[in-house]
MARLUMMAR-413573 format. One record per residue: residue in three letters; y, z, x of N, C-alpha, C in turn. Coordinates in steps of 0.02 Angstrom, whole numbers, padded with zeros to 5 digits, always signed. Each point is the difference from the previous one (the first is absolute). Last residue first. Layout:
% MARLUMMAR-413573
alaYZXYZXYZX ...
% end
This chain:
% MARLUMMAR-413573
unk+01143+00078-00191+00005-00028+00068-00039-00065+00005 unk+00028+00161-00190+00033-00066+00000+00005-00032+00069 unk-00073+00230-00096-00051-00052-00004+00028-00070+00001 unk+00112+00223+00024+00002-00031-00066-00051-00056-00007 unk+00021+00116+00207-00008+00052-00051-00002-00029-00070 unk+00046-00143+00183-00071+00020-00001-00011+00052-00055 unk+00219-00069+00038-00038-00056-00028-00074+00018-00004 unk+00142+00155+00105+00014-00003-00072-00040-00056-00034 unk-00012+00025+00235-00033+00056-00033+00011-00002-00076 unk+00113-00158+00132-00072-00014+00001-00038+00055-00037 unk+00230+00033+00029-00013-00055-00047-00074-00016-00003 unk+00073+00161+00156+00007+00026-00068-00015-00055-00052 unk+00008-00059+00228-00059+00041-00013+00001+00025-00072 unk+00189-00117+00071-00059-00045-00003-00063+00040-00017 unk+00199+00120+00034+00002-00038-00063-00060-00046-00006 unk+00031+00122+00201-00019+00045-00055-00002-00038-00066 unk+00079-00117+00192-00071+00018+00005-00023+00040-00061 unk+00228-00043+00017-00037-00061-00017-00075+00013+00002 unk+00138+00173+00071+00007-00008-00073-00037-00063-00023 unk+00015+00042+00232-00046+00047-00033+00002-00007-00075 unk+00156-00124+00122-00067-00027+00011-00052+00045-00034 unk+00220+00079-00001-00006-00059-00043-00070-00031+00006 unk+00057+00179+00141-00009+00023-00069-00008-00058-00048 unk+00050-00048+00225-00068+00028-00006-00014+00023-00071 unk+00218-00074+00049-00048-00056+00002-00071+00025-00009 unk+00169+00161+00019+00005-00036-00064-00048-00058-00003 unk+00018+00117+00203-00031+00042-00051+00001-00034-00068 unk+00112-00106+00176-00072-00004+00010-00037+00043-00052 unk+00234+00012+00000-00022-00066-00022-00076-00007+00007 unk+00104+00196+00082+00001-00001-00074-00025-00067-00026 unk+00029+00020+00232-00056+00042-00023-00006+00000-00076 unk+00185-00109+00097-00062-00037+00016-00061+00039-00025 unk+00209+00104-00016-00004-00055-00049-00064-00040+00010 unk+00050+00167+00157-00019+00030-00064-00008-00053-00054 unk+00080-00068+00210-00070+00021+00005-00026+00030-00065 unk+00228-00058+00017-00041-00060-00003-00074+00017+00006 unk+00155+00177+00021+00002-00029-00067-00045-00061-00006 unk+00030+00101+00212-00040+00043-00044-00003-00028-00071 unk+00138-00100+00168-00070-00018+00006-00044+00042-00047 unk+00257-00038-00072-00035+00020+00061-00074-00018-00003 unk+00246-00111-00104-00060+00039-00014-00034+00019+00064 unk+00193-00140-00009+00021+00057-00041-00059+00044-00020 unk+00006-00216+00126+00020+00057+00041+00022+00060-00040 unk-00095-00222-00064+00073+00002+00001+00025+00060+00040 unk-00230-00032-00034+00023-00057+00039+00077-00001+00006 unk-00102+00164-00135-00019+00011+00070+00027-00056+00044 unk+00027-00019-00232+00044+00053+00026-00014+00011+00075 unk-00141-00147-00113+00066-00030+00008+00050+00051+00029 unk-00215+00074-00053-00002-00042+00059+00068-00032+00012 unk-00031+00126-00194+00002+00044+00059+00002-00041+00064 unk-00028-00115-00204+00069+00027+00007+00006+00045+00061 unk-00214-00085-00050+00045-00055+00018+00072+00025+00010 unk-00162+00154-00078-00011-00019+00070+00049-00055+00022 unk+00001+00065-00225+00026+00054+00042-00008-00018+00073 unk-00096-00146-00156+00072-00005-00002+00032+00053+00045 unk-00232+00008-00027+00019-00060+00038+00076-00007+00003 unk-00089+00170-00133-00009+00016+00071+00019-00059+00044 unk+00001-00033-00234+00054+00045+00020-00005+00017+00075 unk-00172-00128-00095+00063-00039+00000+00058+00043+00024 unk-00204+00108-00032-00003-00044+00059+00064-00042+00006 unk-00028+00135-00190+00012+00042+00058+00000-00042+00064 unk-00056-00104-00201+00071+00015+00002+00018+00042+00061 unk-00226-00042-00033+00034-00063+00015+00076+00011+00004 unk-00137+00178-00065-00003-00011+00072+00033-00067+00020 unk-00016+00057-00232+00041+00049+00035+00003-00015+00075 unk-00141-00132-00135+00071-00013-00016+00045+00047+00039 unk-00231+00035+00020+00020-00064+00031+00074-00013-00011 unk-00095+00187-00107+00010+00011+00072+00021-00064+00035 unk-00061-00008-00227+00065+00032+00007+00016+00011+00074 unk-00211-00083-00049+00051-00051-00016+00070+00029+00009 unk-00182+00147+00022+00003-00046+00057+00053-00054-00011 unk-00047+00153-00175+00035+00033+00055+00009-00047+00059 unk-00130-00076-00178+00070+00005-00022+00043+00033+00055 unk-00231-00011+00035+00030-00066+00005+00073+00002-00020 unk-00127+00198-00018+00008-00020+00070+00034-00067+00007 unk-00054+00076-00217+00054+00041+00030+00013-00020+00072 unk-00181-00103-00108+00063-00021-00031+00059+00038+00030 unk-00217+00061+00064+00018-00064+00030+00066-00026-00028 unk-00089+00196-00095+00020+00012+00069+00024-00064+00033 unk-00089-00019-00216+00063+00036-00001+00026+00014+00070 unk-00212-00104-00023+00054-00044-00023+00067+00036+00002 unk-00197+00122+00054+00016-00051+00051+00060-00042-00021 unk-00085+00155-00157+00034+00033+00055+00021-00050+00054 unk-00129-00078-00178+00066+00019-00025+00041+00032+00056 unk-00222-00047+00050+00040-00062-00004+00070+00016-00025 unk-00155+00176+00004+00020-00019+00068+00043-00063+00000 unk-00094+00074-00203+00052+00045+00022+00025-00018+00070 unk-00181-00122-00079+00060-00015-00041+00058+00045+00021 unk-00209+00039+00096+00034-00057+00030+00061-00019-00040 unk-00142+00169-00083+00038+00023+00058+00039-00056+00033 unk-00143-00055-00175+00056+00038-00026+00043+00027+00058 unk-00195-00111+00060+00047-00047-00032+00061+00036-00027 unk-00176+00129+00086+00037-00034+00054+00050-00049-00028 unk-00146+00103-00150+00049+00048+00024+00043-00031+00056 unk-00179-00126-00078+00051+00004-00052+00055+00049+00020 unk-00186-00014+00139+00041-00060+00007+00055-00001-00053 unk-00159+00173-00012+00042+00007+00060+00046-00059+00009 unk-00158-00010-00172+00054+00047-00016+00046+00011+00060 unk-00192-00130+00033+00049-00037-00040+00058+00046-00019 unk-00178+00099+00112+00036-00046+00045+00052-00040-00037 unk-00144+00138-00124+00049+00039+00036+00040-00043+00049 unk-00178-00100-00115+00054+00017-00047+00055+00040+00035 unk-00196-00051+00121+00040-00061-00011+00059+00014-00047 unk-00154+00175+00037+00037-00015+00061+00045-00061-00009 unk-00146+00057-00176+00054+00049+00006+00042-00014+00062 unk-00193-00130-00030+00051-00017-00052+00060+00047+00005 unk-00184+00046+00138+00035-00060+00023+00054-00021-00050 unk-00140+00180-00058+00045+00020+00055+00039-00061+00025 unk-00166-00035-00161+00058+00034-00031+00050+00021+00053 unk-00202-00091+00075+00042-00052-00032+00061+00031-00032 unk-00164+00142+00095+00038-00035+00051+00046-00052-00030 unk-00166+00160-00102+00071+00001-00016+00043-00035+00053 unk-00246-00001-00002+00029+00062+00027+00075+00005-00011 unk-00135-00176-00089+00014-00010+00071+00032+00062+00030 unk-00149-00109-00230+00033+00059+00030+00009-00012+00075 unk-00059-00182-00152-00008+00059-00043+00038+00060+00028 unk-00009-00292+00006+00016+00062+00037-00003+00060-00048 unk-00130-00241-00011+00040+00046-00040+00014+00063+00041 unk-00085-00274+00024+00007+00063+00035+00049+00044-00038 unk-00168-00234-00033+00053+00043-00028+00000+00066+00037 unk-00098-00265+00028-00002+00068+00026+00061+00038-00026 unk-00166-00230-00054+00065+00031-00011-00005+00072+00022 unk-00152-00226+00082+00007+00065-00033+00073+00018-00010 unk-00209-00196+00078+00070+00008-00017+00006+00066-00037 unk-00193-00125+00182+00020+00041-00057+00075-00005-00010 unk-00245-00100+00145+00072-00002-00016+00014+00045-00059 unk-00200-00105+00195+00018+00054-00047+00075-00004-00012 unk-00225-00152+00120+00069+00007-00024+00007+00059-00047 unk-00166-00091+00220+00002+00026-00068+00072+00015-00019 unk-00141-00168+00180+00060+00041-00010+00004+00021-00073 unk-00211-00084+00174+00031-00002-00066+00059+00049-00003 unk-00069-00104+00239-00037+00028-00056+00037-00007-00065 unk+00059-00057+00239-00024-00054-00044-00043+00026-00057 unk+00109+00104+00207+00045-00006-00057-00023-00056-00048 unk-00102+00195+00197+00012-00071-00015+00042-00003-00064 unk-00147+00187+00144+00072-00016+00004+00009-00075-00007 unk-00199+00148-00118+00015-00034+00063+00072-00022-00002 unk-00088+00112-00183-00028+00040+00054+00009-00032+00068 unk+00157-00011-00238-00053-00032+00038-00024+00047+00056 unk+00192-00055-00218-00044+00052+00027-00059-00033+00035 unk+00269-00055-00101-00061-00028+00028-00040+00057+00031 unk+00219-00043-00190-00037+00043+00046-00066-00034+00021 unk+00266-00018-00133-00059-00038+00022-00036+00042+00052 unk+00201+00041-00207-00036+00019+00060-00060-00046+00011 unk+00252+00058-00140-00053-00052+00004-00034+00010+00068 unk+00184+00138-00183-00036-00005+00063-00053-00054-00006 unk+00242+00123-00125-00055-00048-00001-00032-00005+00068 unk+00186+00157-00166-00036-00008+00063-00057-00050-00010 unk+00246+00110-00114-00054-00048-00010-00032-00013+00068 unk+00147+00222-00100-00010-00053+00048-00057-00045-00022 unk+00185+00212-00085-00054-00045-00019-00004-00057+00050 unk+00102+00274-00041+00007-00066+00031-00061-00041-00017 unk+00131+00229-00125-00056-00034+00032+00020-00066+00032 unk+00180+00202-00014-00037-00039-00049-00055-00041+00036 unk+00160+00138+00116-00042+00043-00042-00043-00039-00049 unk+00170-00090+00149-00063+00013+00037-00047+00044-00040 unk+00223-00057-00072-00051-00049-00019-00065+00010+00039 unk+00185+00138+00050-00021+00012-00070-00055-00048-00020 unk+00102-00028+00211-00044+00059-00001-00024+00016-00071 unk+00153-00178+00028-00063-00016+00034-00048+00060-00003 unk+00220+00023-00085-00041-00042-00044-00069-00013+00032 unk+00158+00114+00130-00019+00042-00058-00047-00039-00046 unk+00094-00115+00181-00053+00046+00022-00023+00044-00057 unk+00184-00146-00029-00064-00035-00005-00058+00045+00023 unk+00225+00069+00021-00027+00011-00068-00066-00037-00010 unk+00131-00023+00201-00041+00061-00002-00030+00012-00069 unk+00151-00178+00030-00061-00014+00037-00047+00060-00003 unk+00217+00019-00091-00042-00045-00042-00067-00013+00034 unk+00156+00123+00124-00023+00039-00058-00045-00042-00044 unk+00104-00108+00179-00051+00046+00025-00028+00042-00057 unk+00180-00142-00046-00062-00038+00008-00056+00044+00026 unk+00212+00098-00018-00024-00018-00066-00067-00037+00004 unk+00113+00052+00200-00031+00058-00030-00028-00014-00070 unk+00121-00171+00109-00063+00012+00035-00036+00061-00030 unk+00215-00056-00077-00049-00048-00024-00069+00013+00031 unk+00179+00127+00078-00017+00020-00068-00052-00047-00029 unk+00087-00050+00211-00043+00059+00005-00020+00025-00069 unk+00152-00183+00017-00068-00019+00020-00046+00061+00004 unk+00217-00024-00165-00019+00026+00065-00072-00018+00016 unk+00108-00047-00210+00024-00046+00052-00022+00022+00070 unk-00039+00126-00204-00049-00053+00011+00022-00050+00052 unk+00142+00178-00078-00053+00025+00045-00049-00056+00018 unk+00252-00063-00054-00060+00020-00038-00052+00024+00050 unk+00292-00034-00008-00065-00009+00031-00055+00023-00048 unk+00291-00059+00047-00054+00018-00046-00068-00014+00032 unk+00224-00047+00093-00040+00055+00026-00055+00023-00048 unk+00196-00180+00049-00064-00013-00033-00051+00052+00023 unk+00219+00010+00080+00015-00027-00066-00064-00013-00039 unk-00001+00073+00228+00009+00054-00048+00015-00026-00070 unk-00030-00167+00163-00056+00047+00004+00008+00054-00053 unk+00143-00210+00068-00044+00006-00057-00057+00048+00003 unk+00142-00042+00225-00007-00044-00058-00055+00023-00048 unk+00075+00093+00223+00022+00031-00062-00023-00037-00062 unk-00047-00082+00221-00029+00067-00006+00015+00030-00068 unk+00099-00205+00056-00071-00008-00013-00035+00067-00008 unk+00228-00002+00061-00008-00024-00069-00074-00008-00018 unk+00058+00056+00222+00011+00056-00045-00011-00021-00072 unk-00136-00141+00172+00071+00018-00007+00006+00059-00047 unk-00189-00156+00164+00012+00052-00050+00074+00017-00001 unk-00195-00209+00080+00059+00040+00014+00008+00052-00055 unk-00220-00159+00112+00042+00026-00056+00061+00036+00027 unk-00177-00091+00142+00050-00050-00023+00044+00026-00056 unk-00154+00084+00228+00014+00018-00069+00058-00043-00026 unk-00199-00027+00200+00071-00007-00015+00009+00015-00075 unk-00195+00027+00214+00017+00012-00071+00076-00003-00008 unk-00219-00072+00182+00072+00010-00010+00015+00004-00075 unk-00237+00072+00140+00036-00052-00038+00073+00018-00007 unk-00165+00143+00104+00027-00051+00045+00041-00052-00037 unk-00122+00179-00108+00063+00022+00029+00032-00052+00045 unk-00156-00053-00219-00007+00015+00072+00067+00017+00031 unk-00040+00052-00259+00018-00056+00042-00012+00018+00074 unk-00011+00125-00221-00063-00024+00027+00010-00059+00046 unk+00168+00140-00119-00017-00066-00028-00071-00022+00021 unk+00091+00200+00086-00006+00008-00072-00021-00065-00034 unk+00047-00001+00230-00061+00037-00013-00013+00009-00074 unk+00203-00097+00064-00056-00046+00015-00067+00035-00014 unk+00196+00128-00018-00006-00046-00056-00058-00048+00011 unk+00052+00150+00174-00027+00035-00058-00010-00046-00059 unk+00107-00085+00191-00071+00012+00014-00034+00034-00060 unk+00230-00027-00012-00034-00065-00008-00075+00007+00014 unk+00136+00188+00040-00005-00013-00071-00035-00066-00015 unk+00052+00056+00222-00058+00039-00024-00010-00009-00075 unk+00190-00099+00092-00060-00033+00026-00063+00036-00023 unk+00205+00099-00050-00011-00059-00042-00063-00038+00023 unk+00070+00183+00129-00024+00023-00065-00015-00059-00047 unk+00100-00047+00206-00069+00022+00010-00031+00024-00065 unk+00227-00058-00001-00041-00060+00008-00074+00018+00010 unk+00155+00177-00006-00005-00031-00067-00045-00063+00003 unk+00052+00108+00201-00046+00041-00039-00010-00030-00069 unk+00157-00102+00137-00067-00012+00027-00052+00041-00039 unk+00228+00034-00052-00023-00066-00023-00071-00014+00025 unk+00106+00195+00075-00017+00006-00071-00026-00066-00028 unk+00084+00002+00219-00064+00035-00003-00024+00007-00072 unk+00212-00087+00034-00050-00049+00021-00070+00030+00000 unk+00181+00143-00045-00009-00048-00055-00052-00053+00017 unk+00064+00157+00165-00038+00034-00053-00015-00048-00058 unk+00139-00078+00174-00069+00008+00024-00044+00033-00053 unk+00229-00016-00047-00030-00066+00000-00073+00003+00023 unk+00131+00195+00011-00014-00018-00069-00035-00067-00005 unk+00075+00068+00212-00056+00042-00022-00019-00017-00072 unk+00189-00105+00084-00059-00026+00034-00062+00039-00020 unk+00209+00075-00074-00020-00061-00037-00063-00029+00031 unk+00096+00183+00111-00026+00021-00066-00025-00060-00040 unk+00108-00041+00206-00066+00029+00010-00031+00021-00067 unk+00223-00079+00003-00047-00054+00013-00071+00027+00006 unk+00172+00158-00022-00009-00037-00062-00049-00057+00008 unk+00067+00124+00189-00046+00037-00041-00014-00036-00066 unk+00165-00076+00151-00067-00022+00019-00053+00035-00042 unk+00245-00033-00107-00032+00036+00054-00070-00029+00014 unk+00235-00126-00094-00061+00034-00020-00030+00035+00060 unk+00197-00140+00012+00008+00027-00068-00063+00036-00026 unk+00050-00132+00214+00025+00068+00000+00009+00031-00068 unk-00092-00219+00075+00072+00000-00009+00029+00070-00006 unk-00233-00034+00023+00029-00036+00057+00076-00002-00004 unk-00119+00091-00181-00006+00044+00059+00032-00033+00061 unk-00017-00126-00196+00051+00052-00009-00001+00048+00060 unk-00166-00162-00007+00065-00033+00012+00056+00052-00006 unk-00214+00073-00051+00005-00013+00072+00068-00033+00016 unk-00055+00034-00225+00018+00063+00032+00007-00009+00075 unk-00075-00181-00132+00071+00013-00012+00023+00064+00036 unk-00229-00057+00009+00040-00050+00036+00074+00015-00007 unk-00149+00132-00123-00005+00015+00071+00043-00047+00042 unk-00019-00041-00229+00040+00059+00011-00001+00019+00075 unk-00137-00175-00070+00070-00021-00001+00046+00059+00014 unk-00226+00046-00018+00010-00041+00060+00073-00024+00004 unk-00071+00117-00192+00009+00044+00058+00012-00039+00064 unk-00047-00122-00196+00063+00036-00009+00014+00045+00060 unk-00207-00113-00011+00055-00047+00013+00068+00035-00004 unk-00187+00125-00059-00001-00014+00072+00056-00047+00018 unk-00032+00046-00227+00027+00059+00035+00003-00012+00075 unk-00099-00165-00133+00071+00001-00012+00033+00060+00035 unk-00233-00017+00006+00030-00052+00042+00075-00002-00009 unk-00121+00146-00137-00001+00023+00069+00031-00051+00047 unk-00025-00060-00225+00051+00051+00007+00003+00028+00072 unk-00171-00153-00052+00065-00034-00004+00057+00050+00009 unk-00218+00082-00017+00011-00031+00065+00067-00036+00002 unk-00067+00093-00205+00011+00053+00049+00015-00029+00069 unk-00062-00145-00172+00069+00024-00009+00016+00054+00050 unk-00219-00076-00006+00043-00053+00027+00074+00020-00006 unk-00169+00134-00097+00010+00012+00071+00043-00053+00033 unk-00076-00018-00225+00061+00040+00007+00015+00015+00074 unk-00200-00112-00048+00057-00043-00017+00066+00038+00008 unk-00199+00119+00028+00012-00044+00057+00058-00048-00013 unk-00069+00137-00175+00030+00042+00052+00014-00041+00063 unk-00114-00102-00176+00072+00004-00011+00034+00049+00047 unk-00237-00028+00020+00033-00066+00004+00075+00007-00007 unk-00137+00191-00034+00009-00017+00071+00037-00066+00007 unk-00047+00073-00220+00042+00049+00035+00013-00020+00072 unk-00148-00131-00133+00070-00005-00023+00045+00046+00039 unk-00230+00016+00039+00027-00063+00028+00073-00007-00020 unk-00122+00178-00093+00017+00012+00070+00029-00062+00034 unk-00073-00018-00224+00054+00049+00004+00022+00010+00072 unk-00191-00134-00041+00062-00034-00017+00060+00047+00006 unk-00221+00083+00025+00020-00039+00058+00068-00032-00012 unk-00094+00113-00180+00017+00048+00053+00022-00035+00063 unk-00077-00133-00178+00065+00029-00015+00021+00050+00054 unk-00214-00099+00011+00052-00048+00017+00069+00029-00013 unk-00185+00127-00067+00004-00003+00072+00056-00047+00023 unk-00047+00009-00228+00030+00063+00021+00008+00003+00076 unk-00112-00184-00096+00072-00003-00016+00035+00064+00024 unk-00234-00007+00019+00030-00049+00046+00076-00002-00010 unk-00122+00127-00150+00003+00034+00065+00030-00046+00053 unk-00046-00089-00211+00060+00042-00002+00008+00040+00065 unk-00193-00129-00027+00059-00044+00007+00064+00040+00000 unk-00204+00112-00041+00006-00019+00070+00061-00044+00011 unk-00046+00059-00221+00014+00060+00038+00010-00016+00074 unk-00072-00169-00146+00071+00016-00013+00021+00060+00041 unk-00227-00057+00005+00041-00050+00037+00074+00013-00009 unk-00150+00134-00121-00005+00016+00071+00040-00049+00042 unk-00017-00037-00232+00041+00060+00014-00001+00018+00074 unk-00139-00173-00077+00069-00022+00003+00047+00059+00015 unk-00232+00049-00025+00012-00045+00057+00074-00020+00005 unk-00124+00142-00168+00049+00028+00046+00019-00047+00057 unk-00168-00049-00169+00065+00005-00033+00055+00023+00049 unk-00225-00007+00073+00025-00068-00012+00069+00001-00031 unk-00109+00205+00029+00019-00028+00065+00026-00071-00007 unk-00089+00104-00189+00065+00029+00017+00025-00027+00066 unk-00216-00062-00064+00050-00033-00042+00070+00028+00012 unk-00183+00100+00111+00012-00068+00025+00054-00034-00040 unk-00071+00211-00073+00038+00005+00063+00015-00068+00030 unk-00137+00018-00198+00071+00015-00011+00041+00002+00063 unk-00217-00143-00059+00013+00057+00044+00075+00014-00004 unk-00202-00183-00103+00054+00045-00018+00002+00058+00050 unk-00128-00194+00043+00021-00019-00068+00056+00046-00024 unk-00102-00084+00252+00029+00055-00039+00022-00027-00068 unk-00200-00097+00163+00064-00015-00032+00023+00061-00040 unk-00193-00099+00195+00028+00059-00032+00069-00017-00027 unk-00250-00113+00111+00066-00012-00030+00023+00064-00034 unk-00195-00091+00199+00024+00048-00049+00071-00017-00022 unk-00243-00100+00131+00070-00015-00016+00022+00047-00056 unk-00209+00000+00199+00028+00019-00065+00073-00022-00005 unk-00260-00016+00145+00069-00023-00003+00029+00012-00069 unk-00229+00070+00178+00036+00002-00063+00071-00026+00008 unk-00270+00044+00113+00064-00034+00010+00035-00006-00067 unk-00214+00144+00126+00035-00014-00063+00068-00029+00017 unk-00262+00062+00122+00068-00026+00003+00028-00013-00070 unk-00215+00100+00024+00033+00022+00061+00073-00021+00003 unk-00112+00045-00240-00014-00045+00057+00039+00025+00061 unk-00103+00131-00239+00054-00035+00034-00024-00043+00057 unk-00126+00229-00083+00030-00055-00037+00054-00033+00043 unk-00240+00167+00028+00068-00018+00021+00023-00060-00040 unk-00192+00220-00029+00015-00072+00000+00071-00010+00025 unk-00215+00201-00037+00064-00020+00032+00008-00076+00001 unk-00133+00165-00179-00011-00055+00047+00067-00019+00032 unk-00126+00228-00130+00059-00044+00008-00016-00052+00054 unk-00138+00180-00192+00010-00026+00068+00060-00046+00002 unk-00081+00100-00200+00022+00054+00043+00009-00021+00072 unk-00172-00136-00156+00062+00033-00018+00015+00058+00046 unk-00140-00208+00093-00009+00059-00042+00068+00031-00018 unk+00005-00259+00045-00023+00057+00038-00006+00061-00046 unk+00088-00229-00049-00071+00009-00008-00029+00056+00041 unk+00238-00060-00020-00035-00048+00042-00077+00010-00001 unk+00155+00137-00122+00031-00066-00008-00039-00053+00038 unk-00058+00231+00014-00027-00033-00059+00032-00068-00012 unk+00075+00147+00177-00061-00037+00014-00027-00037-00059 unk+00266+00050+00043-00059+00035-00027-00063-00043+00008 unk+00197-00035+00176-00013-00017-00070-00062+00039-00024 unk+00200+00012+00210-00066+00021-00025-00006-00017-00074 unk+00149-00113+00216+00003+00033-00066-00071+00018-00022 unk+00157-00074+00238-00065+00008-00033+00010+00040-00065 unk+00174-00167+00155-00013+00066-00028-00067+00000-00037 unk+00059-00159+00215+00007+00003-00073-00020+00069-00026 unk+00100-00079+00240-00057+00036-00028+00011+00006-00075 unk+00149-00137+00118-00044+00016+00057-00063+00036-00024 unk+00170-00168-00120-00033+00063-00017-00051+00016+00055 unk+00228-00151-00010-00066+00002+00032-00030+00068-00014 unk+00210-00162-00112-00031+00065+00011-00069-00009+00030 unk+00253-00127-00052-00067-00014+00025-00030+00067+00020 unk+00225-00100-00162-00036+00051+00040-00069-00027+00020 unk+00270-00060-00119-00066-00021+00021-00033+00054+00042 unk+00224-00062-00184-00035+00047+00044-00070-00027+00017 unk+00262-00068-00111-00066-00026+00016-00031+00048+00051 unk+00212+00005-00201-00027+00017+00066-00070-00028+00008 unk+00249+00006-00158-00065-00033+00009-00024+00015+00070 unk+00194+00083-00202-00022+00003+00069-00071-00028+00004 unk+00225-00034-00179-00071+00014+00012-00015+00001+00074 unk+00246+00070-00081-00041-00060+00005-00073+00019+00009 unk+00178+00160-00003-00012-00025-00068-00043-00063+00000 unk+00073+00104+00202-00047+00046-00034-00016-00023-00070 unk+00164-00111+00137-00070-00019+00016-00050+00045-00034 unk+00235+00043-00011-00020-00054-00044-00074-00018+00011 unk+00097+00157+00144-00007+00028-00067-00025-00053-00049 unk+00052-00069+00217-00061+00040+00001-00013+00030-00069 unk+00201-00114+00032-00056-00047+00000-00067+00036-00001 unk+00193+00128+00023-00006-00025-00068-00057-00051-00006 unk+00056+00080+00213-00032+00054-00038-00010-00022-00073 unk+00120-00144+00137-00071-00002+00017-00038+00055-00036 unk+00232-00005-00025-00029-00060-00032-00075-00005+00015 unk+00123+00167+00107-00011+00017-00070-00030-00059-00037 unk+00066-00030+00224-00061+00041-00004-00016+00018-00073 unk+00201-00114+00043-00058-00045+00010-00066+00039-00004 unk+00197+00126-00008-00005-00041-00061-00060-00047+00005 unk+00053+00125+00189-00027+00044-00052-00009-00037-00066 unk+00108-00113+00173-00072+00004+00013-00034+00047-00050 unk+00232-00014-00004-00028-00062-00026-00076-00002+00012 unk+00116+00179+00092+00002+00007-00073-00029-00063-00033 unk+00027-00003+00233-00056+00043-00019-00002+00011-00076 unk+00179-00123+00089-00062-00037+00009-00060+00042-00020 unk+00211+00102-00001-00006-00048-00055-00065-00039+00006 unk+00050+00145+00173-00015+00038-00060-00006-00045-00061 unk+00061-00092+00212-00070+00021-00001-00017+00039-00063 unk+00182-00201+00021-00001+00072+00008-00071+00026-00010 unk+00060-00234-00032-00016+00022+00068-00002+00075+00010 unk+00057-00131-00205-00057-00036+00029-00024+00032+00065 unk+00188+00083-00121-00055-00001-00049-00062-00035+00028 unk+00204+00003+00123-00036+00064+00004-00058+00001-00049 unk+00145-00185-00003-00039+00000+00062-00042+00063+00005 unk+00152-00019-00178-00057-00045-00010-00045-00001+00062 unk+00202+00121+00013-00047+00033-00045-00062-00042-00010 unk+00174-00094+00124-00029+00056+00037-00052+00036-00042 unk+00128-00168-00100-00049-00029+00045-00035+00054+00041 unk+00176+00065-00139-00058-00020-00040-00054-00031+00044 unk+00206+00059+00098-00036+00060-00019-00063-00017-00040 unk+00071-00185+00168+00040+00037-00049-00041+00062-00019 unk-00038-00133+00236-00021+00027-00064+00059+00026-00041 unk-00101-00149+00223+00065+00012-00030-00012+00020-00073 unk-00151-00017+00245+00002+00010-00073+00072+00013-00021 unk-00161-00103+00221+00066+00020-00024-00001+00003-00076 unk-00193+00024+00211+00019-00032-00064+00066+00028-00023 unk-00139-00030+00250+00042+00043-00043+00021-00040-00062 unk-00231-00035+00148+00068-00025-00011+00037+00045-00048 unk-00197+00098+00156+00008-00044-00058+00073-00018-00009 unk-00122+00144+00168+00044-00056+00019+00011-00048-00058 unk-00043+00272-00019-00036-00058+00025+00050-00055+00012 unk-00031+00286-00062+00042-00057+00018-00045-00057+00023 unk-00053+00210-00179-00011-00030+00066+00044-00060+00011 unk+00068+00215-00150-00034-00064-00007-00008-00032+00068 unk+00015+00271-00078+00032-00056+00034-00040-00063-00009 unk+00008+00209-00176-00038-00027+00055+00036-00060+00031 unk+00071+00127-00198+00023+00026+00065-00037-00030+00058 unk-00027-00027-00246+00037-00052+00036+00021+00022+00069 unk-00113+00140-00161-00047-00051+00026+00035-00054+00039 unk+00125+00175-00110-00035+00022+00060-00046-00053+00029 unk+00216-00081-00133-00059+00039-00017-00037+00019+00063 unk+00266-00049-00039-00059-00024+00036-00059+00044-00016 unk+00224+00037-00078-00034-00050-00040-00063-00024+00034 unk+00159+00157+00097-00047+00030-00047-00038-00051-00041 unk+00177-00053+00164-00065+00016+00029-00050+00023-00052 unk+00230-00052-00049-00036-00061+00018-00071+00016+00023 unk+00142+00177-00049-00016-00035-00063-00036-00065+00014 unk+00083+00126+00182-00059+00030-00030-00020-00035-00064 unk+00199-00062+00107-00057-00021+00040-00065+00026-00029 unk+00199+00071-00098-00011-00071-00014-00060-00026+00039 unk+00066+00222+00040-00028-00007-00067-00014-00073-00016 unk+00112+00055+00199-00072+00016+00004-00033-00009-00067 unk+00230-00027+00005-00033-00055+00035-00074+00012+00007 unk+00131+00171-00091-00005-00056-00047-00034-00059+00032 unk+00044+00187+00134-00053+00016-00048-00007-00057-00050 unk+00171-00015+00160-00064-00007+00032-00056+00013-00050 unk+00222+00033-00069-00014-00071+00009-00069-00010+00030 unk+00076+00220-00021-00010-00029-00065-00019-00073+00005 
% end
């Protein structure tokens, strides 16, 4: 039972590591940086250095550039085009002979144009009305809000795992303190038993049993220290911190802090949850697609202007006469039939919004479920702390009394060994209760949107 609980604690530290963090970081001779972090400082550091948060921020930056591109469509576009044409063989045209004084019914071949044509054109195009462009302009802020909420959602996921690992490492200090106290207690018991053995009041077997227990306890401490060390590595990876850097956790945790003011303020709103906010914004964002496709059915109007200069000559030179041509026009485009593709796009967008609305309703049920489960788990964890604390106090008292009986010669080695085993079990259960309460509190705060 104890081994399975210890494995579970180690596993809880390991599961927070994302797959992308599994890659080893290269070692170099760079100077080691020392970090002393409270829980808030750790979260703030992760917001700047965690790869998932950085990529979410890049998504936001990318969306800003997409919005700039959308805005650019509403601005006038200006282009300059130039061409140089060499008519290697001018086209021949047949003119009726009577046009040139020839008998009727005959044709005279003639050619028109010059060998070289040089042209330069400036064109202006301005959208006067395009429903899809206008919807895109209206959706710019919604798209930024959507991306920003995704950043917050990513940060929250990182924050939850940081809280769990951070405070598990804090509680691990208590675990080491208890193990050190047990080692000190056994070392004194071994010393006292040797003296009793030398005076003929104890058996050599009793000393050997205590020595075995002491070796097992020291091994258990080494395993605990190794697990804690791995936990620090995991926290560094979660923070986006180089593994070579030194990390010191400055916060402390107590039973009162774990219990303080959580269940007393258990009211919650769906809108407090980041994932609910994100789905709402996603639904609002998708509704713009419906409007965009509907407006694609109405005409578009563009203003077009052109200014052209052209030089025609039979020799390659640029000192001839340049002829000017220019125009301004309004271009109206009226969509008539597109094979029902637009209607299909509108239907697809509407169905996507309905799916998101269903997801919102499902998320409400999930939030209710999360809160109730988290509340029960936290309440149970608090009760377990109180129970295991009393049990630890009782086990400590039993051990102390058994030890006194053993030293007085009225108790045997079996009793003291059993008391030692019971004390270690009580200590392990107490540490597990602290672990469980911390996890339950973080889960409850996340479920209610208050983390």
